[in-house]
PADOKOL-777301 format. One line per 2 residues: number of its first residue (from 1); their letters; for each residue y, x, z of C-alpha. Coordinates in nm, 3 decimals. Last residue first. Layout:
N
NUM) a) Y/X/Z; ... $
This chain:
733
733) ld) -1.880/-1.338/-2.869; -1.596/-1.486/-2.620 $
731) vp) -1.778/-1.749/-2.390; -2.035/-1.515/-2.280 $
729) iy) -2.380/-1.672/-2.229; -2.516/-1.701/-1.888 $
727) ii) -2.860/-1.882/-1.845; -3.017/-2.013/-1.515 $
725) it) -3.385/-2.116/-1.503; -3.498/-2.335/-1.207 $
723) ag) -3.826/-2.397/-1.112; -4.034/-2.665/-0.917 $
721) en) -4.083/-2.743/-0.562; -4.490/-2.690/-0.552 $
719) pk) -4.396/-2.320/-0.507; -4.060/-2.237/-0.483 $
717) gi) -3.854/-2.124/-0.781; -3.532/-1.938/-0.900 $
715) aq) -3.517/-1.751/-1.262; -3.235/-1.563/-1.403 $
713) iy) -3.091/-1.504/-1.756; -2.799/-1.305/-1.853 $
711) gn) -2.586/-1.280/-2.165; -2.499/-1.025/-2.442 $
709) hn) -2.642/-1.275/-2.702; -2.906/-1.053/-2.828 $
707) si) -3.001/-1.049/-2.470; -3.015/-1.404/-2.417 $
705) ik) -3.259/-1.415/-2.718; -3.478/-1.158/-2.577 $
703) kc) -3.507/-1.301/-2.221; -3.608/-1.635/-2.411 $
701) ia) -3.854/-1.448/-2.603; -3.995/-1.314/-2.287 $
699) lg) -4.005/-1.648/-2.144; -4.230/-1.796/-2.429 $
697) vg) -4.451/-1.473/-2.469; -4.703/-1.501/-2.158 $
695) tg) -4.986/-1.633/-2.410; -5.026/-2.000/-2.306 $
693) py) -5.258/-2.258/-2.168; -5.264/-2.342/-1.807 $
691) dt) -5.556/-2.337/-1.559; -5.814/-2.178/-1.811 $
689) kg) -5.591/-1.884/-1.892; -5.526/-1.810/-1.552 $
687) hl) -5.194/-1.842/-1.382; -4.906/-1.590/-1.320 $
685) rn) -4.911/-1.475/-1.684; -4.703/-1.153/-1.849 $
683) fl) -4.782/-1.112/-2.204; -4.406/-0.986/-2.252 $
681) lf) -4.224/-0.948/-1.917; -3.989/-1.259/-1.821 $
679) ik) -4.226/-1.421/-1.562; -4.195/-1.071/-1.373 $
677) ea) -3.848/-1.107/-1.248; -3.883/-1.400/-1.042 $
675) he) -4.246/-1.322/-0.930; -4.125/-1.231/-0.584 $
673) pe) -3.996/-1.589/-0.537; -4.324/-1.731/-0.563 $
671) fg) -4.374/-2.015/-0.845; -4.287/-2.372/-0.922 $
669) ig) -4.545/-2.610/-0.963; -4.313/-2.859/-1.168 $
667) nd) -4.019/-3.055/-1.078; -3.777/-2.905/-1.323 $
665) nv) -3.429/-2.747/-1.346; -3.257/-2.587/-1.666 $
663) kf) -2.924/-2.453/-1.533; -2.675/-2.346/-1.818 $
661) kh) -2.362/-2.119/-1.744; -2.143/-2.049/-2.030 $
659) yl) -1.949/-1.734/-1.925; -1.575/-1.646/-1.852 $
657) sn) -1.488/-1.255/-1.812; -1.295/-1.195/-1.494 $
655) sd) -1.498/-0.879/-1.434; -1.770/-0.810/-1.213 $
653) da) -2.056/-0.822/-1.438; -2.403/-0.759/-1.342 $
651) in) -2.472/-1.132/-1.246; -2.471/-1.289/-0.904 $
649) et) -2.169/-1.510/-1.021; -1.817/-1.520/-0.905 $
647) ka) -1.727/-1.196/-1.084; -1.841/-1.339/-1.424 $
645) kv) -1.586/-1.641/-1.411; -1.756/-1.979/-1.473 $
643) ke) -1.796/-2.262/-1.705; -2.023/-2.522/-1.639 $
641) ya) -2.358/-2.710/-1.731; -2.660/-2.872/-1.595 $
639) is) -2.998/-2.965/-1.764; -3.254/-3.183/-1.575 $
637) ii) -3.600/-3.186/-1.654; -3.842/-3.442/-1.498 $
635) pn) -4.229/-3.396/-1.543; -4.459/-3.689/-1.468 $
633) ve) -4.682/-3.616/-1.165; -5.055/-3.659/-1.165 $
631) pk) -5.109/-3.290/-1.171; -4.771/-3.075/-1.118 $
629) ry) -4.597/-2.974/-1.457; -4.623/-2.617/-1.569 $
627) ki) -4.659/-2.702/-1.958; -4.363/-2.949/-1.936 $
625) sn) -4.124/-2.686/-1.795; -4.219/-2.432/-2.025 $
623) si) -4.172/-2.669/-2.321; -3.844/-2.724/-2.207 $
621) ln) -3.757/-2.358/-2.181; -3.938/-2.262/-2.505 $
619) if) -3.758/-2.526/-2.709; -3.435/-2.435/-2.516 $
617) lq) -3.456/-2.076/-2.659; -3.601/-2.178/-2.986 $
615) qi) -3.257/-2.382/-3.055; -3.054/-2.088/-2.950 $
613) qf) -3.248/-1.820/-3.156; -3.232/-2.081/-3.475 $
611) pi) -2.843/-2.124/-3.410; -2.749/-1.740/-3.340 $
609) gk) -2.451/-1.780/-3.118; -2.101/-1.922/-3.059 $
607) it) -2.072/-2.211/-2.827; -1.952/-2.588/-2.854 $
605) pl) -1.999/-2.756/-2.518; -2.271/-2.992/-2.362 $
603) kp) -2.246/-3.357/-2.255; -2.528/-3.371/-1.992 $
601) lh) -2.892/-3.401/-2.063; -3.152/-3.540/-1.839 $
599) it) -3.503/-3.527/-1.974; -3.774/-3.760/-1.858 $
597) te) -4.129/-3.650/-1.964; -4.383/-3.921/-1.997 $
595) ne) -4.657/-3.621/-2.095; -4.762/-3.748/-2.416 $
593) li) -4.388/-3.860/-2.500; -4.258/-3.546/-2.421 $
591) te) -4.521/-3.344/-2.613; -4.491/-3.602/-2.910 $
589) sl) -4.092/-3.575/-2.910; -4.092/-3.187/-2.896 $
587) dq) -3.935/-3.125/-3.233; -3.705/-3.446/-3.181 $
585) tv) -3.595/-3.318/-2.822; -3.500/-2.972/-2.963 $
583) ns) -3.325/-3.149/-3.265; -3.129/-3.350/-3.016 $
581) lt) -3.075/-3.051/-2.792; -2.915/-2.875/-3.099 $
579) en) -2.696/-3.158/-3.176; -2.531/-3.153/-2.818 $
577) ln) -2.528/-2.760/-2.827; -2.273/-2.781/-3.140 $
575) it) -2.315/-2.402/-3.263; -2.013/-2.213/-3.399 $
573) ef) -2.197/-1.933/-3.581; -2.306/-1.550/-3.507 $
571) la) -2.468/-1.375/-3.782; -2.843/-1.235/-3.765 $
569) ds) -2.854/-0.868/-3.824; -2.977/-0.783/-3.494 $
567) kn) -3.345/-0.896/-3.582; -3.540/-0.863/-3.260 $
565) tr) -3.554/-1.249/-3.208; -3.759/-1.285/-3.522 $
563) sy) -4.052/-1.055/-3.390; -4.070/-1.254/-3.081 $
561) ql) -4.136/-1.567/-3.314; -4.413/-1.395/-3.509 $
559) ld) -4.554/-1.290/-3.187; -4.545/-1.624/-3.061 $
557) di) -4.696/-1.776/-3.385; -4.989/-1.494/-3.359 $
555) li) -5.037/-1.590/-2.999; -5.069/-1.946/-3.072 $
553) rm) -5.291/-1.883/-3.358; -5.531/-1.663/-3.143 $
551) rs) -5.518/-1.918/-2.871; -5.660/-2.178/-3.128 $
549) aa) -5.931/-1.913/-3.244; -6.053/-1.877/-2.895 $
547) nv) -6.041/-2.244/-2.801; -6.274/-2.294/-3.123 $
545) ir) -6.505/-2.011/-3.019; -6.525/-2.116/-2.685 $
543) dm) -6.633/-2.455/-2.804; -6.896/-2.288/-3.055 $
541) ye) -7.053/-2.086/-2.766; -7.117/-2.399/-2.579 $
539) kg) -7.268/-2.586/-2.882; -7.492/-2.276/-2.930 $
537) ke) -7.600/-2.301/-2.570; -7.661/-2.688/-2.611 $
535) sl) -7.882/-2.590/-2.927; -7.715/-2.619/-3.265 $
533) ne) -7.848/-2.848/-3.566; -7.612/-3.130/-3.435 $
531) ie) -7.315/-2.887/-3.491; -7.449/-2.826/-3.864 $
529) nd) -7.224/-3.065/-4.058; -6.875/-3.143/-3.916 $
527) ni) -6.847/-2.892/-3.661; -6.993/-2.616/-3.887 $
525) rs) -6.740/-2.729/-4.167; -6.465/-2.711/-3.895 $
523) if) -6.570/-2.348/-3.762; -6.556/-2.236/-4.131 $
521) tq) -6.215/-2.354/-4.147; -6.109/-2.213/-3.834 $
519) ik) -6.244/-1.868/-3.938; -6.067/-1.892/-4.277 $
517) rl) -5.742/-2.000/-4.102; -5.793/-1.668/-3.885 $
515) pe) -5.858/-1.444/-4.181; -5.513/-1.573/-4.348 $
513) ql) -5.307/-1.584/-4.056; -5.378/-1.218/-3.949 $
511) dh) -5.151/-1.083/-4.248; -4.868/-1.270/-4.067 $
509) sa) -4.919/-1.121/-3.748; -4.976/-0.753/-3.880 $
507) ay) -4.675/-0.774/-4.135; -4.446/-0.913/-3.875 $
505) nf) -4.576/-0.648/-3.622; -4.580/-0.362/-3.877 $
503) ei) -4.207/-0.455/-3.968; -4.106/-0.452/-3.634 $
501) le) -4.288/-0.126/-3.565; -4.144/0.013/-3.884 $
499) kn) -3.788/-0.091/-3.740; -3.870/0.040/-3.400 $
497) sr) -3.982/0.348/-3.534; -3.661/0.407/-3.762 $
495) el) -3.445/0.305/-3.460; -3.625/0.557/-3.231 $
493) el) -3.594/0.824/-3.500; -3.211/0.750/-3.567 $
491) nk) -3.191/0.765/-3.155; -3.361/1.098/-3.163 $
489) yk) -3.101/1.245/-3.408; -2.824/1.103/-3.230 $
487) ld) -2.955/1.254/-2.888; -2.987/1.597/-3.037 $
485) nt) -2.638/1.578/-3.188; -2.526/1.473/-2.840 $
483) kl) -2.734/1.742/-2.652; -2.600/2.007/-2.915 $
481) ie) -2.239/1.864/-2.859; -2.273/1.872/-2.477 $
479) et) -2.396/2.235/-2.467; -2.097/2.346/-2.679 $
477) id) -1.848/2.133/-2.475; -1.663/2.426/-2.316 $
475) qt) -1.399/2.259/-2.138; -1.002/2.283/-2.153 $
473) tg) -0.799/2.149/-1.918; -0.418/2.037/-1.919 $
471) im) -0.100/2.042/-1.702; 0.239/1.937/-1.897 $
469) nk) 0.545/2.017/-1.709; 0.892/1.858/-1.661 $
467) tg) 1.093/2.021/-1.373; 1.283/1.738/-1.145 $
465) ls) 1.261/1.934/-0.844; 0.963/1.744/-0.704 $
463) dt) 0.759/1.828/-0.993; 0.733/1.616/-1.329 $
461) yi) 0.389/1.561/-1.477; 0.273/1.523/-1.820 $
459) ka) -0.107/1.497/-1.923; -0.344/1.726/-2.090 $
457) tt) -0.670/1.712/-2.286; -0.851/2.012/-2.461 $
455) rf) -1.232/2.017/-2.582; -1.379/2.327/-2.694 $
453) nr) -1.700/2.441/-2.902; -1.830/2.788/-2.912 $
451) le) -1.922/3.024/-3.177; -2.014/3.387/-3.029 $
449) gd) -1.814/3.691/-3.158; -1.823/3.878/-2.836 $
447) kr) -1.425/3.796/-2.798; -1.521/3.432/-2.820 $
445) ii) -1.491/3.234/-3.156; -1.342/2.912/-3.095 $
443) ry) -1.405/2.565/-3.229; -1.187/2.259/-3.191 $
441) ni) -1.220/1.918/-3.026; -0.876/1.740/-2.930 $
439) tp) -0.773/1.494/-2.674; -0.403/1.379/-2.772 $
437) le) -0.102/1.594/-2.639; 0.232/1.439/-2.537 $
435) gk) 0.577/1.558/-2.545; 0.672/1.404/-2.868 $
433) di) 0.815/1.691/-3.058; 0.741/2.011/-2.867 $
431) is) 0.368/1.883/-2.756; 0.301/1.735/-3.100 $
429) qn) 0.383/2.066/-3.258; 0.129/2.225/-3.011 $
427) gn) -0.141/1.982/-3.103; -0.068/2.034/-3.496 $
425) vi) -0.091/2.407/-3.445; -0.420/2.372/-3.253 $
423) ih) -0.579/2.150/-3.495; -0.444/2.371/-3.778 $
421) kd) -0.647/2.642/-3.623; -0.966/2.456/-3.672 $
419) dp) -1.104/2.600/-4.035; -1.025/2.969/-3.917 $
417) hv) -1.210/2.932/-3.569; -0.981/2.974/-3.282 $
415) fe) -0.979/3.295/-3.127; -0.678/3.441/-3.271 $
413) ll) -0.494/3.122/-3.231; -0.472/3.164/-2.856 $
411) ne) -0.253/3.462/-2.889; -0.027/3.297/-3.094 $
409) is) -0.011/2.965/-2.871; 0.058/3.166/-2.563 $
407) pn) -0.097/3.319/-2.251; -0.047/3.688/-2.229 $
405) fs) -0.344/3.880/-2.217; -0.604/4.001/-1.981 $
403) qp) -0.517/3.783/-1.716; -0.910/3.720/-1.616 $
401) ec) -1.129/3.917/-1.854; -1.212/3.800/-2.173 $
399) gl) -1.497/3.597/-2.330; -1.264/3.314/-2.425 $
397) lr) -1.435/3.097/-2.167; -1.347/3.374/-1.902 $
395) fk) -0.961/3.353/-2.007; -0.970/2.970/-1.912 $
393) nd) -1.177/3.104/-1.625; -0.875/3.287/-1.479 $
391) sy) -0.646/2.966/-1.484; -0.385/3.000/-1.799 $
389) if) -0.021/2.969/-1.735; 0.207/2.890/-2.050 $
387) el) 0.563/2.921/-2.122; 0.777/2.676/-2.296 $
385) te) 1.052/2.765/-2.066; 1.218/2.417/-2.009 $
383) fn) 0.902/2.230/-2.105; 0.679/2.437/-1.833 $
381) li) 0.293/2.449/-1.989; 0.004/2.457/-1.743 $
379) ws) -0.357/2.565/-1.791; -0.699/2.497/-1.675 $
377) gy) -1.045/2.625/-1.763; -1.381/2.444/-1.814 $
375) ng) -1.749/2.535/-1.746; -1.806/2.317/-1.464 $
373) li) -1.958/2.556/-1.235; -1.680/2.812/-1.321 $
371) ea) -1.390/2.558/-1.308; -1.521/2.422/-0.986 $
369) qk) -1.531/2.781/-0.851; -1.164/2.835/-0.932 $
367) ss) -1.096/2.513/-0.792; -1.274/2.578/-0.462 $
365) ed) -1.101/2.919/-0.448; -0.751/2.711/-0.509 $
363) yi) -0.839/2.473/-0.234; -0.924/2.734/0.026 $
361) kl) -0.610/2.903/-0.067; -0.402/2.559/-0.061 $
359) rk) -0.578/2.469/0.286; -0.442/2.806/0.418 $
357) ny) -0.120/2.729/0.270; -0.139/2.362/0.430 $
355) ei) -0.208/2.542/0.781; 0.104/2.758/0.751 $
353) le) 0.311/2.440/0.619; 0.187/2.224/0.919 $
351) en) 0.278/2.509/1.166; 0.635/2.531/0.976 $
349) nk) 0.672/2.159/0.999; 0.596/2.173/1.390 $
347) ki) 0.841/2.449/1.419; 1.093/2.253/1.205 $
345) ke) 1.013/1.933/1.410; 1.053/2.132/1.739 $
343) ty) 1.416/2.260/1.606; 1.499/1.913/1.514 $
341) iq) 1.420/1.782/1.860; 1.583/2.069/2.026 $
339) hd) 1.905/2.001/1.789; 1.894/1.629/1.866 $
337) tv) 1.849/1.718/2.230; 2.133/1.979/2.264 $
335) dq) 2.357/1.799/2.514; 2.619/2.043/2.635 $
333) tt) 2.696/2.217/2.962; 3.010/2.439/2.982 $
331) gv) 3.115/2.702/3.251; 3.386/2.823/3.491 $
329) li) 3.243/3.023/3.785; 3.514/3.077/4.027 $
327) ne) 3.495/3.385/4.260; 3.827/3.380/4.510 $
325) gf) 4.092/3.670/4.470; 4.379/3.432/4.556 $
323) nn) 4.525/3.456/4.230; 4.187/3.334/4.055 $
321) qi) 3.876/3.538/4.012; 3.662/3.489/3.677 $
319) li) 3.257/3.429/3.655; 3.137/3.316/3.303 $
317) gt) 2.904/3.008/3.222; 2.622/2.873/3.013 $
315) ah) 2.440/2.554/2.998; 2.204/2.386/2.751 $
313) ff) 2.111/2.055/2.820; 1.782/1.843/2.675 $
311) ri) 1.781/1.474/2.761; 1.525/1.258/2.925 $
309) eg) 1.607/0.892/2.927; 1.559/0.723/3.290 $
307) dk) 1.862/0.504/3.279; 2.025/0.730/3.499 $
305) ki) 1.963/1.023/3.277; 1.657/1.259/3.358 $
303) ir) 1.769/1.627/3.289; 1.579/1.881/3.099 $
301) yt) 1.661/2.262/3.058; 1.799/2.498/2.825 $
299) yg) 1.964/2.869/2.905; 2.282/3.034/2.844 $
297) pl) 2.337/3.336/3.084; 2.550/3.253/3.378 $
295) ek) 2.813/3.559/3.430; 2.942/3.817/3.639 $
293) le) 2.572/3.954/3.629; 2.566/4.034/4.007 $
291) li) 2.756/3.735/4.106; 2.561/3.522/3.905 $
289) na) 2.218/3.642/4.038; 2.036/3.300/4.137 $
287) sk) 2.149/3.063/3.892; 1.868/3.115/3.636 $
285) tk) 1.622/3.106/3.931; 1.749/2.764/4.047 $
283) vf) 1.729/2.611/3.669; 1.398/2.723/3.640 $
281) dl) 1.269/2.608/3.976; 1.431/2.242/3.876 $
279) dd) 1.268/2.234/3.522; 0.939/2.040/3.614 $
277) ph) 1.135/1.807/3.833; 1.394/1.709/3.533 $
275) it) 1.737/1.767/3.671; 1.945/1.481/3.765 $
273) kl) 1.889/1.526/4.142; 2.025/1.884/4.110 $
271) ye) 2.362/1.739/4.027; 2.389/1.550/4.368 $
269) el) 2.268/1.852/4.569; 2.499/2.088/4.373 $
267) tp) 2.792/1.871/4.452; 3.060/1.676/4.240 $
265) ef) 3.051/1.344/4.445; 2.911/1.049/4.233 $
263) eq) 3.063/0.796/3.987; 3.342/1.061/3.849 $
261) pe) 3.336/0.954/3.544; 3.086/0.638/3.491 $
259) yg) 2.710/0.790/3.476; 2.474/0.854/3.192 $
257) ll) 2.428/1.219/3.270; 2.618/1.297/2.944 $
255) ry) 2.893/1.054/3.052; 2.927/1.248/3.409 $
253) ln) 2.971/1.580/3.192; 3.240/1.370/3.000 $
251) ds) 3.462/1.305/3.322; 3.471/1.694/3.385 $
249) fq) 3.271/1.831/3.680; 3.435/2.011/3.986 $
247) ys) 3.230/2.185/4.249; 3.324/2.329/4.600 $
245) nr) 3.132/2.617/4.744; 3.441/2.730/4.917 $
243) el) 3.369/3.093/4.827; 3.146/3.033/4.506 $
241) nv) 3.446/2.774/4.366; 3.216/2.618/4.091 $
239) ew) 3.392/2.489/3.780; 3.243/2.241/3.535 $
237) sg) 3.294/2.152/3.167; 3.098/1.876/2.943 $
235) fk) 2.962/1.863/2.635; 2.879/1.618/2.343 $
233) gi) 3.113/1.807/2.075; 3.329/1.508/2.015 $
231) ie) 3.322/1.374/2.363; 3.414/1.715/2.485 $
229) al) 3.666/1.784/2.228; 3.865/1.452/2.341 $
227) kq) 3.878/1.594/2.710; 3.989/1.931/2.600 $
225) se) 4.266/1.777/2.390; 4.377/1.550/2.682 $
223) ni) 4.375/1.852/2.898; 4.589/2.042/2.652 $
221) vm) 4.810/1.784/2.602; 4.864/1.749/2.980 $
219) lr) 4.907/2.106/3.019; 5.169/2.089/2.766 $
217) dn) 5.359/1.854/2.936; 5.295/2.001/3.294 $
215) ss) 5.449/2.328/3.128; 5.755/2.167/3.031 $
213) rl) 5.789/2.017/3.343; 5.751/2.332/3.544 $
211) si) 5.994/2.479/3.316; 6.246/2.211/3.394 $
209) ld) 6.189/2.225/3.768; 6.211/2.599/3.797 $
207) kn) 6.552/2.575/3.642; 6.638/2.300/3.883 $
205) ir) 6.544/2.520/4.177; 6.755/2.803/4.045 $
203) iy) 7.069/2.574/4.024; 6.985/2.457/4.360 $
201) av) 7.020/2.786/4.509; 7.366/2.821/4.332 $
199) vi) 7.487/2.544/4.558; 7.517/2.195/4.438 $
197) lf) 7.829/1.988/4.323; 7.966/2.185/4.038 $
195) lt) 7.620/2.298/3.934; 7.507/1.948/3.909 $
193) ii) 7.735/1.856/3.658; 7.600/2.131/3.441 $
191) ii) 7.251/2.050/3.567; 7.288/1.693/3.459 $
189) ll) 7.430/1.779/3.131; 7.132/2.023/3.088 $
187) ay) 6.910/1.732/3.123; 7.123/1.551/2.866 $
185) fp) 7.055/1.820/2.614; 6.694/1.864/2.720 $
183) ty) 6.660/1.476/2.637; 6.843/1.527/2.313 $
181) fs) 6.621/1.780/2.151; 6.298/1.642/2.255 $
179) td) 6.420/1.282/2.098; 6.500/1.461/1.792 $
177) kf) 6.168/1.643/1.776; 5.949/1.351/1.870 $
175) sk) 6.139/1.137/1.574; 6.081/1.404/1.360 $
173) er) 5.729/1.448/1.473; 5.691/1.049/1.455 $
171) ke) 5.824/1.064/1.060; 5.590/1.335/1.004 $
169) ll) 5.306/1.169/1.155; 5.376/0.855/0.960 $
167) yd) 5.359/1.028/0.624; 5.050/1.226/0.753 $
165) el) 4.868/0.872/0.860; 4.973/0.740/0.491 $
163) ks) 4.819/1.080/0.344; 4.520/1.037/0.564 $
161) me) 4.456/0.686/0.475; 4.471/0.766/0.099 $
159) dt) 4.263/1.073/0.169; 3.991/0.820/0.314 $
157) kk) 4.023/0.577/0.012; 3.970/0.860/-0.231 $
155) rv) 3.674/0.991/-0.024; 3.499/0.653/-0.003 $
153) nd) 3.542/0.613/-0.388; 3.409/0.959/-0.478 $
151) ma) 3.109/0.859/-0.241; 3.044/0.541/-0.456 $
149) kk) 3.082/0.739/-0.773; 2.854/1.002/-0.626 $
147) sn) 2.596/0.757/-0.521; 2.620/0.590/-0.865 $
145) ai) 2.542/0.892/-1.061; 2.298/1.020/-0.814 $
143) fy) 2.092/0.707/-0.796; 2.087/0.648/-1.168 $
141) kq) 1.971/0.998/-1.226; 1.705/0.946/-0.956 $
139) yk) 1.588/0.635/-1.141; 1.524/0.805/-1.426 $
137) yd) 1.309/1.077/-1.272; 1.094/0.836/-1.073 $
135) sk) 1.173/0.660/-0.744; 0.974/0.430/-0.575 $
133) ie) 1.214/0.150/-0.479; 1.300/0.073/-0.104 $
131) ry) 1.439/0.400/-0.029; 1.653/0.407/-0.322 $
129) ed) 1.806/0.083/-0.244; 1.877/0.154/0.120 $
127) fy) 2.076/0.485/0.006; 2.246/0.288/-0.260 $
125) sy) 2.334/0.032/-0.008; 2.462/0.291/0.212 $
123) ri) 2.758/0.400/-0.029; 2.821/-0.017/-0.092 $
121) ai) 2.883/-0.031/0.287; 3.094/0.294/0.284 $
119) lr) 3.336/0.105/0.033; 3.336/-0.234/0.208 $
117) yl) 3.436/-0.051/0.528; 3.703/0.163/0.323 $
115) er) 3.841/-0.165/0.201; 3.876/-0.291/0.526 $
113) ln) 4.019/0.019/0.664; 4.268/0.009/0.391 $
111) kq) 4.405/-0.345/0.497; 4.404/-0.218/0.838 $
109) qt) 4.619/0.088/0.741; 4.852/-0.124/0.575 $
107) kn) 4.881/-0.363/0.884; 4.967/-0.097/1.119 $
105) ek) 4.959/-0.268/1.466; 4.587/-0.234/1.499 $
103) tl) 4.578/0.115/1.372; 4.437/0.289/1.697 $
101) rk) 4.184/-0.007/1.743; 4.074/0.006/1.383 $
99) ir) 4.039/0.372/1.368; 3.835/0.367/1.719 $
97) if) 3.605/0.060/1.571; 3.576/0.288/1.220 $
95) ak) 3.468/0.611/1.435; 3.186/0.394/1.610 $
93) dv) 3.053/0.240/1.312; 3.024/0.570/1.143 $
91) ne) 2.857/0.742/1.447; 2.610/0.429/1.401 $
89) rs) 2.548/0.454/1.057; 2.521/0.845/1.080 $
87) nn) 2.248/0.845/1.319; 1.961/0.766/1.013 $
85) fp) 2.141/0.986/0.782; 2.137/1.281/1.007 $
83) nl) 1.770/1.207/1.095; 1.670/1.168/0.729 $
81) fa) 1.603/1.509/0.690; 1.319/1.508/0.908 $
79) kd) 1.164/1.252/0.652; 1.057/1.547/0.456 $
77) ky) 1.026/1.467/0.076; 1.185/1.809/-0.015 $
75) ll) 1.440/1.753/-0.262; 1.500/1.378/-0.224 $
73) yg) 1.498/1.427/0.181; 1.741/1.706/0.144 $
71) rf) 1.945/1.491/-0.060; 1.927/1.229/0.228 $
69) gt) 2.025/1.488/0.474; 2.331/1.606/0.271 $
67) ea) 2.434/1.250/0.201; 2.412/1.136/0.577 $
65) dk) 2.588/1.478/0.674; 2.849/1.393/0.409 $
63) le) 2.895/1.051/0.543; 2.917/1.147/0.907 $
61) sm) 3.203/1.402/0.805; 3.388/1.131/0.631 $
59) ln) 3.373/0.953/0.972; 3.457/1.253/1.148 $
57) ei) 3.762/1.324/0.935; 3.874/0.980/0.963 $
55) nl) 3.839/1.000/1.341; 4.060/1.313/1.362 $
53) kv) 4.334/1.152/1.129; 4.343/0.859/1.366 $
51) ey) 4.358/1.088/1.682; 4.628/1.294/1.519 $
49) sk) 4.824/0.986/1.444; 4.763/0.842/1.803 $
47) mv) 4.887/1.175/1.921; 5.192/1.162/1.736 $
45) ld) 5.235/0.818/1.869; 5.182/0.870/2.214 $
43) ts) 5.398/1.172/2.205; 5.667/0.971/2.036 $
41) kn) 5.638/0.706/2.328; 5.652/0.961/2.569 $
39) le) 5.966/1.104/2.404; 6.134/0.733/2.390 $
37) vi) 6.052/0.708/2.768; 6.210/1.030/2.789 $
35) hk) 6.495/0.958/2.615; 6.568/0.652/2.816 $
33) yt) 6.507/0.832/3.117; 6.760/1.071/2.982 $
31) is) 7.024/0.799/2.914; 6.961/0.677/3.273 $
29) at) 7.001/1.016/3.416; 7.297/1.073/3.235 $
27) ff) 7.437/0.761/3.364; 7.335/0.841/3.706 $
25) is) 7.472/1.194/3.703; 7.804/1.087/3.530 $
23) al) 7.843/0.828/3.804; 7.745/1.104/4.050 $
21) si) 7.979/1.320/3.861; 8.265/1.053/3.876 $
19) vf) 8.203/1.001/4.235; 8.218/1.352/4.288 $
17) ai) 8.514/1.418/4.085; 8.689/1.124/4.283 $
15) nl) 8.586/1.256/4.596; 8.678/1.593/4.473 $
13) fi) 8.993/1.454/4.339; 9.053/1.303/4.675 $
11) rs) 8.981/1.620/4.857; 9.207/1.811/4.616 $
9) kf) 9.480/1.529/4.673; 9.437/1.566/5.041 $
7) tn) 9.449/1.927/5.002; 9.738/1.918/4.789 $
5) ii) 9.905/1.690/5.055; 9.803/1.917/5.342 $
3) ri) 9.956/2.220/5.120; 10.246/2.020/5.056 $
1) m) 10.311/1.945/5.422 $
């Protein structure tokens, strides 16, 4: 009875214990579930911190790549170095968006992120500013100093954000560890309670379950890390079961092909559809001997993405066996388009460099030949080392073999004429003190003793590395000096001859006046007293003598006038042309009235000139217009004025210089256009002496006067329609 009672009590106790155990299991399970939830949250927070740190590092890496590429561009002026810089902005923006999403609940990090974005924008503004402004040496210093400061600010801000994440990570990892500690504790408690209720077999199963759960957790972390690594590294992974002919593609491999993850069935046929048709046979050949080689050797091929873009892929793999003895090909495929393009550019640049070197050699040889033909030599001075480099022909000019001595100021002075050594010494000192060398002329004594004249000129330039140099040329100007001296002597002789000719012309013209006056006096007496005693033939001869004597006087007067225009010592004065034209019309009043001439005069300016020559100019022009009038038509002469720029007119001056432009137009007989230049020649006449009187000197005098004023004169005419004389006189004389 007692046993039954004990058994009953025991059963009750067991039932109670079972119920209590179940309650404890449910209670412990709920607490364990809560801890698992907390563990998952801790895991997510830890992973989020790691991801934030990773994206910050990626952002910083992109900035460093951009800076490295831009510095490469500064050094080598090769736009290929700008590829990382051009791509970095998009990658930086992507990393920024990811960080912003990951830290959206962290106000401090959001504030840091906004400040970081501002600092990055400043950093890129220096890049853009440098690309828009042509750089020089001073600006590169400015750019480097400010860009370094901006980069330091970015680095400081990213360090601050990383330290904050480190602090959060430390707290989250501590929370993760605490949660991880209590979760197994409660799980163990469940196991202990369950041990009292479940057979020993369940103990083993429970232990395996715990182990499997831990492995799955680690596997999940590894799997997520693998996915993240594939995205960052732009590669995808795949597996091929050669026994079952089954395929597995990672999500990122689909993305590299332009598809959504698992968008199409992972089969060989579907994958081959993405390969470029020209590379299809190549890929099949590479994949043919996998079982024999136990691996898939790395190779590069092209694919066509879903949107039609062509990309370069590099695939490699290795053959393994699973626990069931099946052959599994495990491999990775990476998008190497950027690397391929960069490699192609490097190859092209190398080819261009080889071609450039060839051209450089040709140019070098051409330069050497040019120096020989031009009788000059070149040299370079490095300001950092103060060392000279002489070209071969520089040595030849000194009568030496190329590169036969060390190029230096001291060695050069050994060839310089003793009286000219100070010129070289002063020039060298000017280079050292001022960084410049004015053009210098000096004499040298060649190695063979011959005396030669040299001229040296130079200028500063800075190479791509910032090294300051001076490049110069030295020319043998001995022949030039000899020719110049000879020309000076001939010019002096010519000036002396011209002066003597002018003096002779003036004296001859002046001395001819006296006998001509006597001839005209005797002709006048004959006409007054003896004309009736002459025969008709004699009277005709007498008329011819009178006309010839009259033309002779006009010719002598014109020659005297032309001689006066040759005087170069005349002074330029301020001339009021309104007064000048008034004097001209008074001097020609008899001729104007006799021919019933109408003259239209505008308001004229005040100019600089030689007064008597300007007056003679308008006298000749107006007289010419009256002389060559149409029969039975009263002359009409119009004078127009305007101020013009040289480059807008048809004259031999294309500058912006200002000129006074005068147009003297008449309604006379005009002339053929082909005679527009001839009419200004001395003694040139377009008509017979009997048709129109004159000597052909008037317009020649006009041209000489305009030449004395550094101006231009033109003539435009049409037969029976009149003529126009255009005059240009510089405003600034």
